[in-house]
PyMOL commands that place a pseudoatom at each C-alpha (Angstrom):
pseudoatom trace, name=CA, resn=MET, resi=1, chain=A, elem=C, hetatm=0, pos=[-23.875, -6.664, -214.761]
pseudoatom trace, name=CA, resn=THR, resi=2, chain=A, elem=C, hetatm=0, pos=[-23.838, -9.428, -212.156]
pseudoatom trace, name=CA, resn=LYS, resi=3, chain=A, elem=C, hetatm=0, pos=[-23.343, -12.920, -213.505]
pseudoatom trace, name=CA, resn=GLN, resi=4, chain=A, elem=C, hetatm=0, pos=[-26.443, -15.095, -213.314]
pseudoatom trace, name=CA, resn=VAL, resi=5, chain=A, elem=C, hetatm=0, pos=[-26.569, -18.872, -212.867]
pseudoatom trace, name=CA, resn=ALA, resi=6, chain=A, elem=C, hetatm=0, pos=[-29.578, -21.162, -213.165]
pseudoatom trace, name=CA, resn=VAL, resi=7, chain=A, elem=C, hetatm=0, pos=[-29.739, -24.019, -210.639]
pseudoatom trace, name=CA, resn=VAL, resi=8, chain=A, elem=C, hetatm=0, pos=[-31.886, -27.020, -211.574]
pseudoatom trace, name=CA, resn=LEU, resi=9, chain=A, elem=C, hetatm=0, pos=[-33.423, -29.003, -208.712]
pseudoatom trace, name=CA, resn=ALA, resi=10, chain=A, elem=C, hetatm=0, pos=[-35.155, -32.381, -208.579]
pseudoatom trace, name=CA, resn=GLY, resi=11, chain=A, elem=C, hetatm=0, pos=[-37.051, -32.344, -205.299]
pseudoatom trace, name=CA, resn=CYS, resi=12, chain=A, elem=C, hetatm=0, pos=[-35.843, -32.198, -201.691]
pseudoatom trace, name=CA, resn=GLY, resi=13, chain=A, elem=C, hetatm=0, pos=[-33.871, -35.011, -200.103]
pseudoatom trace, name=CA, resn=VAL, resi=14, chain=A, elem=C, hetatm=0, pos=[-31.047, -37.297, -201.118]
pseudoatom trace, name=CA, resn=PHE, resi=15, chain=A, elem=C, hetatm=0, pos=[-33.122, -40.428, -201.728]
pseudoatom trace, name=CA, resn=ASP, resi=16, chain=A, elem=C, hetatm=0, pos=[-35.957, -38.987, -203.822]
pseudoatom trace, name=CA, resn=GLY, resi=17, chain=A, elem=C, hetatm=0, pos=[-34.950, -35.430, -204.721]
pseudoatom trace, name=CA, resn=SER, resi=18, chain=A, elem=C, hetatm=0, pos=[-31.985, -33.074, -204.801]
pseudoatom trace, name=CA, resn=GLU, resi=19, chain=A, elem=C, hetatm=0, pos=[-29.218, -33.625, -202.245]
pseudoatom trace, name=CA, resn=ILE, resi=20, chain=A, elem=C, hetatm=0, pos=[-29.730, -30.900, -199.659]
pseudoatom trace, name=CA, resn=TYR, resi=21, chain=A, elem=C, hetatm=0, pos=[-26.091, -30.318, -198.702]
pseudoatom trace, name=CA, resn=GLU, resi=22, chain=A, elem=C, hetatm=0, pos=[-24.974, -30.219, -202.349]
pseudoatom trace, name=CA, resn=THR, resi=23, chain=A, elem=C, hetatm=0, pos=[-27.661, -27.705, -203.216]
pseudoatom trace, name=CA, resn=THR, resi=24, chain=A, elem=C, hetatm=0, pos=[-26.954, -25.513, -200.202]
pseudoatom trace, name=CA, resn=LEU, resi=25, chain=A, elem=C, hetatm=0, pos=[-23.185, -25.581, -200.773]
pseudoatom trace, name=CA, resn=THR, resi=26, chain=A, elem=C, hetatm=0, pos=[-23.727, -24.612, -204.409]
pseudoatom trace, name=CA, resn=LEU, resi=27, chain=A, elem=C, hetatm=0, pos=[-25.945, -21.655, -203.524]
pseudoatom trace, name=CA, resn=LEU, resi=28, chain=A, elem=C, hetatm=0, pos=[-23.598, -20.596, -200.737]
pseudoatom trace, name=CA, resn=ARG, resi=29, chain=A, elem=C, hetatm=0, pos=[-20.559, -20.532, -203.016]
pseudoatom trace, name=CA, resn=LEU, resi=30, chain=A, elem=C, hetatm=0, pos=[-22.421, -18.635, -205.722]
pseudoatom trace, name=CA, resn=ASP, resi=31, chain=A, elem=C, hetatm=0, pos=[-23.452, -16.034, -203.165]
pseudoatom trace, name=CA, resn=GLN, resi=32, chain=A, elem=C, hetatm=0, pos=[-19.936, -15.789, -201.738]
pseudoatom trace, name=CA, resn=LEU, resi=33, chain=A, elem=C, hetatm=0, pos=[-18.655, -15.001, -205.235]
pseudoatom trace, name=CA, resn=GLY, resi=34, chain=A, elem=C, hetatm=0, pos=[-21.320, -12.352, -205.769]
pseudoatom trace, name=CA, resn=ILE, resi=35, chain=A, elem=C, hetatm=0, pos=[-23.045, -14.391, -208.477]
pseudoatom trace, name=CA, resn=GLY, resi=36, chain=A, elem=C, hetatm=0, pos=[-26.819, -14.158, -208.822]
pseudoatom trace, name=CA, resn=TYR, resi=37, chain=A, elem=C, hetatm=0, pos=[-28.852, -17.343, -209.132]
pseudoatom trace, name=CA, resn=ARG, resi=38, chain=A, elem=C, hetatm=0, pos=[-32.390, -18.553, -209.708]
pseudoatom trace, name=CA, resn=CYS, resi=39, chain=A, elem=C, hetatm=0, pos=[-33.721, -22.030, -209.040]
pseudoatom trace, name=CA, resn=PHE, resi=40, chain=A, elem=C, hetatm=0, pos=[-35.884, -24.128, -211.350]
pseudoatom trace, name=CA, resn=ALA, resi=41, chain=A, elem=C, hetatm=0, pos=[-37.538, -27.547, -211.136]
pseudoatom trace, name=CA, resn=PRO, resi=42, chain=A, elem=C, hetatm=0, pos=[-40.020, -29.577, -213.183]
pseudoatom trace, name=CA, resn=ASP, resi=43, chain=A, elem=C, hetatm=0, pos=[-43.680, -29.278, -212.211]
pseudoatom trace, name=CA, resn=ILE, resi=44, chain=A, elem=C, hetatm=0, pos=[-44.301, -33.041, -212.131]
pseudoatom trace, name=CA, resn=GLU, resi=45, chain=A, elem=C, hetatm=0, pos=[-45.045, -35.758, -209.611]
pseudoatom trace, name=CA, resn=GLN, resi=46, chain=A, elem=C, hetatm=0, pos=[-42.052, -37.448, -207.999]
pseudoatom trace, name=CA, resn=HIS, resi=47, chain=A, elem=C, hetatm=0, pos=[-41.180, -40.984, -209.075]
pseudoatom trace, name=CA, resn=HIS, resi=48, chain=A, elem=C, hetatm=0, pos=[-41.907, -41.998, -205.484]
pseudoatom trace, name=CA, resn=VAL, resi=49, chain=A, elem=C, hetatm=0, pos=[-41.570, -40.713, -201.930]
pseudoatom trace, name=CA, resn=VAL, resi=50, chain=A, elem=C, hetatm=0, pos=[-38.871, -42.128, -199.655]
pseudoatom trace, name=CA, resn=ASN, resi=51, chain=A, elem=C, hetatm=0, pos=[-38.960, -42.093, -195.865]
pseudoatom trace, name=CA, resn=HIS, resi=52, chain=A, elem=C, hetatm=0, pos=[-35.492, -40.703, -195.201]
pseudoatom trace, name=CA, resn=LEU, resi=53, chain=A, elem=C, hetatm=0, pos=[-35.443, -42.238, -191.730]
pseudoatom trace, name=CA, resn=THR, resi=54, chain=A, elem=C, hetatm=0, pos=[-35.875, -45.800, -192.994]
pseudoatom trace, name=CA, resn=GLN, resi=55, chain=A, elem=C, hetatm=0, pos=[-34.798, -45.215, -196.627]
pseudoatom trace, name=CA, resn=GLU, resi=56, chain=A, elem=C, hetatm=0, pos=[-37.893, -47.122, -197.747]
pseudoatom trace, name=CA, resn=ALA, resi=57, chain=A, elem=C, hetatm=0, pos=[-40.490, -46.007, -200.293]
pseudoatom trace, name=CA, resn=VAL, resi=58, chain=A, elem=C, hetatm=0, pos=[-43.768, -44.779, -198.814]
pseudoatom trace, name=CA, resn=GLU, resi=59, chain=A, elem=C, hetatm=0, pos=[-46.742, -46.516, -200.375]
pseudoatom trace, name=CA, resn=GLY, resi=60, chain=A, elem=C, hetatm=0, pos=[-49.715, -44.396, -201.387]
pseudoatom trace, name=CA, resn=GLU, resi=61, chain=A, elem=C, hetatm=0, pos=[-47.971, -41.030, -200.997]
pseudoatom trace, name=CA, resn=SER, resi=62, chain=A, elem=C, hetatm=0, pos=[-47.154, -38.617, -203.811]
pseudoatom trace, name=CA, resn=ARG, resi=63, chain=A, elem=C, hetatm=0, pos=[-45.341, -35.285, -203.900]
pseudoatom trace, name=CA, resn=ASN, resi=64, chain=A, elem=C, hetatm=0, pos=[-44.707, -32.645, -206.523]
pseudoatom trace, name=CA, resn=VAL, resi=65, chain=A, elem=C, hetatm=0, pos=[-41.088, -32.045, -207.581]
pseudoatom trace, name=CA, resn=LEU, resi=66, chain=A, elem=C, hetatm=0, pos=[-41.506, -28.273, -207.937]
pseudoatom trace, name=CA, resn=GLN, resi=67, chain=A, elem=C, hetatm=0, pos=[-43.228, -27.954, -204.558]
pseudoatom trace, name=CA, resn=GLU, resi=68, chain=A, elem=C, hetatm=0, pos=[-40.596, -30.074, -202.825]
pseudoatom trace, name=CA, resn=SER, resi=69, chain=A, elem=C, hetatm=0, pos=[-37.759, -28.164, -204.505]
pseudoatom trace, name=CA, resn=ALA, resi=70, chain=A, elem=C, hetatm=0, pos=[-39.322, -24.941, -203.222]
pseudoatom trace, name=CA, resn=ARG, resi=71, chain=A, elem=C, hetatm=0, pos=[-38.344, -26.096, -199.737]
pseudoatom trace, name=CA, resn=LEU, resi=72, chain=A, elem=C, hetatm=0, pos=[-34.686, -25.880, -200.734]
pseudoatom trace, name=CA, resn=ALA, resi=73, chain=A, elem=C, hetatm=0, pos=[-35.115, -22.563, -202.534]
pseudoatom trace, name=CA, resn=ARG, resi=74, chain=A, elem=C, hetatm=0, pos=[-37.078, -20.960, -199.679]
pseudoatom trace, name=CA, resn=GLY, resi=75, chain=A, elem=C, hetatm=0, pos=[-40.013, -20.658, -202.062]
pseudoatom trace, name=CA, resn=ASP, resi=76, chain=A, elem=C, hetatm=0, pos=[-38.088, -18.651, -204.668]
pseudoatom trace, name=CA, resn=ILE, resi=77, chain=A, elem=C, hetatm=0, pos=[-38.303, -21.060, -207.594]
pseudoatom trace, name=CA, resn=GLN, resi=78, chain=A, elem=C, hetatm=0, pos=[-39.867, -21.354, -211.047]
pseudoatom trace, name=CA, resn=PRO, resi=79, chain=A, elem=C, hetatm=0, pos=[-41.003, -24.221, -213.280]
pseudoatom trace, name=CA, resn=ILE, resi=80, chain=A, elem=C, hetatm=0, pos=[-38.219, -25.498, -215.508]
pseudoatom trace, name=CA, resn=THR, resi=81, chain=A, elem=C, hetatm=0, pos=[-40.312, -24.604, -218.553]
pseudoatom trace, name=CA, resn=GLU, resi=82, chain=A, elem=C, hetatm=0, pos=[-39.553, -20.955, -217.696]
pseudoatom trace, name=CA, resn=LEU, resi=83, chain=A, elem=C, hetatm=0, pos=[-35.769, -21.458, -217.779]
pseudoatom trace, name=CA, resn=LYS, resi=84, chain=A, elem=C, hetatm=0, pos=[-34.354, -19.517, -220.728]
pseudoatom trace, name=CA, resn=ALA, resi=85, chain=A, elem=C, hetatm=0, pos=[-30.643, -19.858, -221.479]
pseudoatom trace, name=CA, resn=ASP, resi=86, chain=A, elem=C, hetatm=0, pos=[-30.348, -16.319, -222.817]
pseudoatom trace, name=CA, resn=GLU, resi=87, chain=A, elem=C, hetatm=0, pos=[-31.178, -14.982, -219.325]
pseudoatom trace, name=CA, resn=PHE, resi=88, chain=A, elem=C, hetatm=0, pos=[-28.233, -16.802, -217.683]
pseudoatom trace, name=CA, resn=ASP, resi=89, chain=A, elem=C, hetatm=0, pos=[-24.488, -17.190, -218.004]
pseudoatom trace, name=CA, resn=ALA, resi=90, chain=A, elem=C, hetatm=0, pos=[-24.326, -20.810, -216.804]
pseudoatom trace, name=CA, resn=VAL, resi=91, chain=A, elem=C, hetatm=0, pos=[-26.379, -23.640, -215.314]
pseudoatom trace, name=CA, resn=ILE, resi=92, chain=A, elem=C, hetatm=0, pos=[-25.618, -26.036, -212.442]
pseudoatom trace, name=CA, resn=VAL, resi=93, chain=A, elem=C, hetatm=0, pos=[-27.375, -29.302, -211.566]
pseudoatom trace, name=CA, resn=PRO, resi=94, chain=A, elem=C, hetatm=0, pos=[-26.780, -30.662, -208.015]
pseudoatom trace, name=CA, resn=GLY, resi=95, chain=A, elem=C, hetatm=0, pos=[-27.074, -34.394, -207.402]
pseudoatom trace, name=CA, resn=GLY, resi=96, chain=A, elem=C, hetatm=0, pos=[-29.345, -36.613, -205.333]
pseudoatom trace, name=CA, resn=PHE, resi=97, chain=A, elem=C, hetatm=0, pos=[-31.418, -39.593, -206.449]
pseudoatom trace, name=CA, resn=GLY, resi=98, chain=A, elem=C, hetatm=0, pos=[-34.099, -37.231, -207.753]
pseudoatom trace, name=CA, resn=VAL, resi=99, chain=A, elem=C, hetatm=0, pos=[-31.782, -36.751, -210.732]
pseudoatom trace, name=CA, resn=ALA, resi=100, chain=A, elem=C, hetatm=0, pos=[-32.001, -40.477, -211.448]
pseudoatom trace, name=CA, resn=LYS, resi=101, chain=A, elem=C, hetatm=0, pos=[-35.704, -40.754, -210.643]
pseudoatom trace, name=CA, resn=ASN, resi=102, chain=A, elem=C, hetatm=0, pos=[-37.357, -37.426, -211.526]
pseudoatom trace, name=CA, resn=LEU, resi=103, chain=A, elem=C, hetatm=0, pos=[-35.070, -35.729, -214.062]
pseudoatom trace, name=CA, resn=SER, resi=104, chain=A, elem=C, hetatm=0, pos=[-34.467, -39.085, -215.746]
pseudoatom trace, name=CA, resn=ASP, resi=105, chain=A, elem=C, hetatm=0, pos=[-35.252, -42.773, -215.312]
pseudoatom trace, name=CA, resn=PHE, resi=106, chain=A, elem=C, hetatm=0, pos=[-31.627, -43.812, -214.802]
pseudoatom trace, name=CA, resn=ALA, resi=107, chain=A, elem=C, hetatm=0, pos=[-32.449, -45.476, -211.468]
pseudoatom trace, name=CA, resn=SER, resi=108, chain=A, elem=C, hetatm=0, pos=[-34.603, -48.048, -213.248]
pseudoatom trace, name=CA, resn=ALA, resi=109, chain=A, elem=C, hetatm=0, pos=[-33.366, -47.998, -216.857]
pseudoatom trace, name=CA, resn=GLY, resi=110, chain=A, elem=C, hetatm=0, pos=[-29.596, -47.702, -216.436]
pseudoatom trace, name=CA, resn=ASP, resi=111, chain=A, elem=C, hetatm=0, pos=[-27.813, -46.981, -219.702]
pseudoatom trace, name=CA, resn=GLY, resi=112, chain=A, elem=C, hetatm=0, pos=[-31.158, -47.239, -221.502]
pseudoatom trace, name=CA, resn=MET, resi=113, chain=A, elem=C, hetatm=0, pos=[-32.370, -44.151, -219.658]
pseudoatom trace, name=CA, resn=GLN, resi=114, chain=A, elem=C, hetatm=0, pos=[-34.362, -41.267, -221.022]
pseudoatom trace, name=CA, resn=VAL, resi=115, chain=A, elem=C, hetatm=0, pos=[-34.048, -37.706, -219.753]
pseudoatom trace, name=CA, resn=LEU, resi=116, chain=A, elem=C, hetatm=0, pos=[-37.037, -35.503, -218.959]
pseudoatom trace, name=CA, resn=GLU, resi=117, chain=A, elem=C, hetatm=0, pos=[-37.870, -33.579, -222.140]
pseudoatom trace, name=CA, resn=ALA, resi=118, chain=A, elem=C, hetatm=0, pos=[-38.362, -30.323, -220.223]
pseudoatom trace, name=CA, resn=LEU, resi=119, chain=A, elem=C, hetatm=0, pos=[-34.795, -30.607, -218.926]
pseudoatom trace, name=CA, resn=LYS, resi=120, chain=A, elem=C, hetatm=0, pos=[-33.425, -31.323, -222.398]
pseudoatom trace, name=CA, resn=ASP, resi=121, chain=A, elem=C, hetatm=0, pos=[-35.300, -28.328, -223.783]
pseudoatom trace, name=CA, resn=ALA, resi=122, chain=A, elem=C, hetatm=0, pos=[-34.058, -26.052, -220.982]
pseudoatom trace, name=CA, resn=LEU, resi=123, chain=A, elem=C, hetatm=0, pos=[-30.399, -27.050, -221.309]
pseudoatom trace, name=CA, resn=SER, resi=124, chain=A, elem=C, hetatm=0, pos=[-30.287, -27.112, -225.110]
pseudoatom trace, name=CA, resn=GLY, resi=125, chain=A, elem=C, hetatm=0, pos=[-29.798, -23.353, -225.200]
pseudoatom trace, name=CA, resn=PHE, resi=126, chain=A, elem=C, hetatm=0, pos=[-26.796, -23.515, -222.866]
pseudoatom trace, name=CA, resn=ARG, resi=127, chain=A, elem=C, hetatm=0, pos=[-25.202, -26.113, -225.131]
pseudoatom trace, name=CA, resn=GLU, resi=128, chain=A, elem=C, hetatm=0, pos=[-25.915, -24.165, -228.304]
pseudoatom trace, name=CA, resn=GLU, resi=129, chain=A, elem=C, hetatm=0, pos=[-24.614, -20.904, -226.818]
pseudoatom trace, name=CA, resn=GLU, resi=130, chain=A, elem=C, hetatm=0, pos=[-21.562, -22.676, -225.320]
pseudoatom trace, name=CA, resn=LYS, resi=131, chain=A, elem=C, hetatm=0, pos=[-22.368, -21.516, -221.802]
pseudoatom trace, name=CA, resn=PRO, resi=132, chain=A, elem=C, hetatm=0, pos=[-20.803, -23.445, -218.895]
pseudoatom trace, name=CA, resn=ILE, resi=133, chain=A, elem=C, hetatm=0, pos=[-22.721, -26.394, -217.460]
pseudoatom trace, name=CA, resn=GLY, resi=134, chain=A, elem=C, hetatm=0, pos=[-21.883, -27.808, -214.018]
pseudoatom trace, name=CA, resn=LEU, resi=135, chain=A, elem=C, hetatm=0, pos=[-23.115, -31.133, -212.661]
pseudoatom trace, name=CA, resn=MET, resi=136, chain=A, elem=C, hetatm=0, pos=[-22.279, -33.006, -209.470]
pseudoatom trace, name=CA, resn=CYS, resi=137, chain=A, elem=C, hetatm=0, pos=[-22.741, -36.348, -207.746]
pseudoatom trace, name=CA, resn=ILE, resi=138, chain=A, elem=C, hetatm=0, pos=[-24.978, -38.587, -209.924]
pseudoatom trace, name=CA, resn=ALA, resi=139, chain=A, elem=C, hetatm=0, pos=[-26.027, -35.736, -212.242]
pseudoatom trace, name=CA, resn=PRO, resi=140, chain=A, elem=C, hetatm=0, pos=[-23.118, -36.221, -214.721]
pseudoatom trace, name=CA, resn=VAL, resi=141, chain=A, elem=C, hetatm=0, pos=[-24.808, -39.453, -215.829]
pseudoatom trace, name=CA, resn=LEU, resi=142, chain=A, elem=C, hetatm=0, pos=[-27.277, -37.211, -217.700]
pseudoatom trace, name=CA, resn=VAL, resi=143, chain=A, elem=C, hetatm=0, pos=[-24.584, -35.709, -219.926]
pseudoatom trace, name=CA, resn=PRO, resi=144, chain=A, elem=C, hetatm=0, pos=[-24.535, -38.243, -222.804]
pseudoatom trace, name=CA, resn=ARG, resi=145, chain=A, elem=C, hetatm=0, pos=[-28.305, -37.864, -223.220]
pseudoatom trace, name=CA, resn=LEU, resi=146, chain=A, elem=C, hetatm=0, pos=[-28.310, -34.089, -222.699]
pseudoatom trace, name=CA, resn=LEU, resi=147, chain=A, elem=C, hetatm=0, pos=[-25.189, -33.017, -224.569]
pseudoatom trace, name=CA, resn=GLY, resi=148, chain=A, elem=C, hetatm=0, pos=[-24.262, -35.953, -226.782]
pseudoatom trace, name=CA, resn=GLU, resi=149, chain=A, elem=C, hetatm=0, pos=[-21.370, -38.375, -226.891]
pseudoatom trace, name=CA, resn=GLY, resi=150, chain=A, elem=C, hetatm=0, pos=[-17.718, -37.710, -226.193]
pseudoatom trace, name=CA, resn=VAL, resi=151, chain=A, elem=C, hetatm=0, pos=[-18.052, -35.360, -223.206]
pseudoatom trace, name=CA, resn=ALA, resi=152, chain=A, elem=C, hetatm=0, pos=[-15.644, -36.017, -220.295]
pseudoatom trace, name=CA, resn=VAL, resi=153, chain=A, elem=C, hetatm=0, pos=[-17.338, -36.196, -216.879]
pseudoatom trace, name=CA, resn=THR, resi=154, chain=A, elem=C, hetatm=0, pos=[-16.855, -37.811, -213.470]
pseudoatom trace, name=CA, resn=VAL, resi=155, chain=A, elem=C, hetatm=0, pos=[-18.918, -39.471, -210.778]
pseudoatom trace, name=CA, resn=GLY, resi=156, chain=A, elem=C, hetatm=0, pos=[-15.782, -40.405, -208.852]
pseudoatom trace, name=CA, resn=HIS, resi=157, chain=A, elem=C, hetatm=0, pos=[-14.939, -44.112, -209.050]
pseudoatom trace, name=CA, resn=ASP, resi=158, chain=A, elem=C, hetatm=0, pos=[-18.314, -45.918, -209.102]
pseudoatom trace, name=CA, resn=PRO, resi=159, chain=A, elem=C, hetatm=0, pos=[-17.904, -48.774, -211.621]
pseudoatom trace, name=CA, resn=SER, resi=160, chain=A, elem=C, hetatm=0, pos=[-21.581, -49.292, -212.406]
pseudoatom trace, name=CA, resn=VAL, resi=161, chain=A, elem=C, hetatm=0, pos=[-22.393, -45.622, -213.018]
pseudoatom trace, name=CA, resn=SER, resi=162, chain=A, elem=C, hetatm=0, pos=[-19.150, -44.927, -214.882]
pseudoatom trace, name=CA, resn=GLY, resi=163, chain=A, elem=C, hetatm=0, pos=[-19.824, -48.022, -216.982]
pseudoatom trace, name=CA, resn=ALA, resi=164, chain=A, elem=C, hetatm=0, pos=[-23.294, -46.731, -217.851]
pseudoatom trace, name=CA, resn=ILE, resi=165, chain=A, elem=C, hetatm=0, pos=[-21.820, -43.368, -218.858]
pseudoatom trace, name=CA, resn=SER, resi=166, chain=A, elem=C, hetatm=0, pos=[-19.368, -45.147, -221.163]
pseudoatom trace, name=CA, resn=ALA, resi=167, chain=A, elem=C, hetatm=0, pos=[-22.125, -47.348, -222.600]
pseudoatom trace, name=CA, resn=MET, resi=168, chain=A, elem=C, hetatm=0, pos=[-24.084, -44.216, -223.525]
pseudoatom trace, name=CA, resn=GLY, resi=169, chain=A, elem=C, hetatm=0, pos=[-21.091, -42.727, -225.323]
pseudoatom trace, name=CA, resn=GLY, resi=170, chain=A, elem=C, hetatm=0, pos=[-19.743, -40.530, -222.539]
pseudoatom trace, name=CA, resn=LEU, resi=171, chain=A, elem=C, hetatm=0, pos=[-16.136, -40.326, -221.365]
pseudoatom trace, name=CA, resn=HIS, resi=172, chain=A, elem=C, hetatm=0, pos=[-15.747, -41.057, -217.676]
pseudoatom trace, name=CA, resn=ARG, resi=173, chain=A, elem=C, hetatm=0, pos=[-12.722, -39.817, -215.756]
pseudoatom trace, name=CA, resn=SER, resi=174, chain=A, elem=C, hetatm=0, pos=[-11.908, -41.078, -212.262]
pseudoatom trace, name=CA, resn=CYS, resi=175, chain=A, elem=C, hetatm=0, pos=[-11.705, -38.259, -209.746]
pseudoatom trace, name=CA, resn=ALA, resi=176, chain=A, elem=C, hetatm=0, pos=[-11.128, -37.685, -206.040]
pseudoatom trace, name=CA, resn=VAL, resi=177, chain=A, elem=C, hetatm=0, pos=[-13.917, -36.233, -203.923]
pseudoatom trace, name=CA, resn=ASP, resi=178, chain=A, elem=C, hetatm=0, pos=[-12.176, -32.876, -203.602]
pseudoatom trace, name=CA, resn=GLU, resi=179, chain=A, elem=C, hetatm=0, pos=[-11.375, -32.451, -207.292]
pseudoatom trace, name=CA, resn=ILE, resi=180, chain=A, elem=C, hetatm=0, pos=[-13.208, -31.618, -210.528]
pseudoatom trace, name=CA, resn=VAL, resi=181, chain=A, elem=C, hetatm=0, pos=[-13.127, -32.761, -214.145]
pseudoatom trace, name=CA, resn=VAL, resi=182, chain=A, elem=C, hetatm=0, pos=[-13.283, -30.023, -216.769]
pseudoatom trace, name=CA, resn=ASP, resi=183, chain=A, elem=C, hetatm=0, pos=[-14.163, -30.620, -220.418]
pseudoatom trace, name=CA, resn=LEU, resi=184, chain=A, elem=C, hetatm=0, pos=[-13.051, -27.334, -221.905]
pseudoatom trace, name=CA, resn=GLU, resi=185, chain=A, elem=C, hetatm=0, pos=[-14.244, -28.144, -225.418]
pseudoatom trace, name=CA, resn=HIS, resi=186, chain=A, elem=C, hetatm=0, pos=[-17.811, -28.828, -224.309]
pseudoatom trace, name=CA, resn=ARG, resi=187, chain=A, elem=C, hetatm=0, pos=[-17.786, -26.328, -221.405]
pseudoatom trace, name=CA, resn=VAL, resi=188, chain=A, elem=C, hetatm=0, pos=[-18.767, -28.952, -218.801]
pseudoatom trace, name=CA, resn=VAL, resi=189, chain=A, elem=C, hetatm=0, pos=[-17.505, -29.153, -215.199]
pseudoatom trace, name=CA, resn=THR, resi=190, chain=A, elem=C, hetatm=0, pos=[-18.259, -32.106, -212.895]
pseudoatom trace, name=CA, resn=THR, resi=191, chain=A, elem=C, hetatm=0, pos=[-17.334, -33.260, -209.378]
pseudoatom trace, name=CA, resn=PRO, resi=192, chain=A, elem=C, hetatm=0, pos=[-18.157, -36.444, -207.383]
pseudoatom trace, name=CA, resn=ALA, resi=193, chain=A, elem=C, hetatm=0, pos=[-19.604, -34.722, -204.274]
pseudoatom trace, name=CA, resn=TYR, resi=194, chain=A, elem=C, hetatm=0, pos=[-21.653, -37.299, -202.337]
pseudoatom trace, name=CA, resn=MET, resi=195, chain=A, elem=C, hetatm=0, pos=[-20.837, -40.105, -204.730]
pseudoatom trace, name=CA, resn=LEU, resi=196, chain=A, elem=C, hetatm=0, pos=[-17.667, -40.192, -202.624]
pseudoatom trace, name=CA, resn=ALA, resi=197, chain=A, elem=C, hetatm=0, pos=[-18.000, -37.705, -199.764]
pseudoatom trace, name=CA, resn=THR, resi=198, chain=A, elem=C, hetatm=0, pos=[-18.272, -39.019, -196.216]
pseudoatom trace, name=CA, resn=ARG, resi=199, chain=A, elem=C, hetatm=0, pos=[-18.269, -35.546, -194.633]
pseudoatom trace, name=CA, resn=ILE, resi=200, chain=A, elem=C, hetatm=0, pos=[-19.890, -32.281, -195.651]
pseudoatom trace, name=CA, resn=SER, resi=201, chain=A, elem=C, hetatm=0, pos=[-16.479, -30.613, -195.727]
pseudoatom trace, name=CA, resn=GLU, resi=202, chain=A, elem=C, hetatm=0, pos=[-15.285, -33.099, -198.352]
pseudoatom trace, name=CA, resn=ALA, resi=203, chain=A, elem=C, hetatm=0, pos=[-18.275, -32.330, -200.556]
pseudoatom trace, name=CA, resn=ALA, resi=204, chain=A, elem=C, hetatm=0, pos=[-17.779, -28.608, -199.999]
pseudoatom trace, name=CA, resn=THR, resi=205, chain=A, elem=C, hetatm=0, pos=[-14.225, -28.618, -201.367]
pseudoatom trace, name=CA, resn=GLY, resi=206, chain=A, elem=C, hetatm=0, pos=[-15.149, -30.167, -204.705]
pseudoatom trace, name=CA, resn=ILE, resi=207, chain=A, elem=C, hetatm=0, pos=[-18.355, -28.169, -205.071]
pseudoatom trace, name=CA, resn=SER, resi=208, chain=A, elem=C, hetatm=0, pos=[-16.541, -24.900, -204.378]
pseudoatom trace, name=CA, resn=LYS, resi=209, chain=A, elem=C, hetatm=0, pos=[-13.954, -25.796, -207.007]
pseudoatom trace, name=CA, resn=LEU, resi=210, chain=A, elem=C, hetatm=0, pos=[-16.741, -26.530, -209.496]
pseudoatom trace, name=CA, resn=VAL, resi=211, chain=A, elem=C, hetatm=0, pos=[-18.473, -23.208, -208.850]
pseudoatom trace, name=CA, resn=ASP, resi=212, chain=A, elem=C, hetatm=0, pos=[-15.159, -21.357, -208.973]
pseudoatom trace, name=CA, resn=ARG, resi=213, chain=A, elem=C, hetatm=0, pos=[-14.328, -22.895, -212.347]
pseudoatom trace, name=CA, resn=ILE, resi=214, chain=A, elem=C, hetatm=0, pos=[-17.795, -22.104, -213.679]
pseudoatom trace, name=CA, resn=ASP, resi=215, chain=A, elem=C, hetatm=0, pos=[-17.194, -18.518, -212.523]
pseudoatom trace, name=CA, resn=GLU, resi=216, chain=A, elem=C, hetatm=0, pos=[-13.902, -18.384, -214.462]
pseudoatom trace, name=CA, resn=MET, resi=217, chain=A, elem=C, hetatm=0, pos=[-15.531, -19.820, -217.590]
pseudoatom trace, name=CA, resn=MET, resi=218, chain=A, elem=C, hetatm=0, pos=[-18.247, -17.160, -217.512]
pseudoatom trace, name=CA, resn=ASP, resi=219, chain=A, elem=C, hetatm=0, pos=[-15.652, -14.381, -217.864]
for i in range(1, 219): cmd.bond("trace and resi %d" % i, "trace and resi %d" % (i + 1))
show_as sticks, trace
zoom trace
């Protein structure tokens, strides 16, 4: 049977949703490896809407995270409440500020953040069944709240984010843009992606390595 991976999205766009290149590169590599995937996102209102031309918040406008994520998934997406770990072999969470604004409140709360309960519920089964979990860019900051303390992850070299991970009980490992950090004990793979990438090809190298390692861990 074909391996199946769940991909969790947080909207559409680097500043208020999921990072588009990271998401596309993830789906591309899964497809290249012959791995099936399905996308999920929370059916909630975004924290705010950002004009990606000016990078400023748009006053008086609201968007739905699931509807925006559907843009990335070409409409083939389900609410995160329908994500069941026993239907998948692994889960991957791309980055983008939607992770820190919609899947959590890290953008405003820092190391005092809380993670969306629907996300915690969805990923709890992957943790309990020891299925691989991949996260990239800013998404590894969720790990101490999602999976508990003592899990090794990376966001690259960012001192403020790595410091927050440590303050929450996580183990941060410095990492180049084209590399990954693997916590074999906890079955977690992370890569910096656009926390460090200046070109799409740089992000692609690390993301492909992450997906490849997730593929190996599913065997």
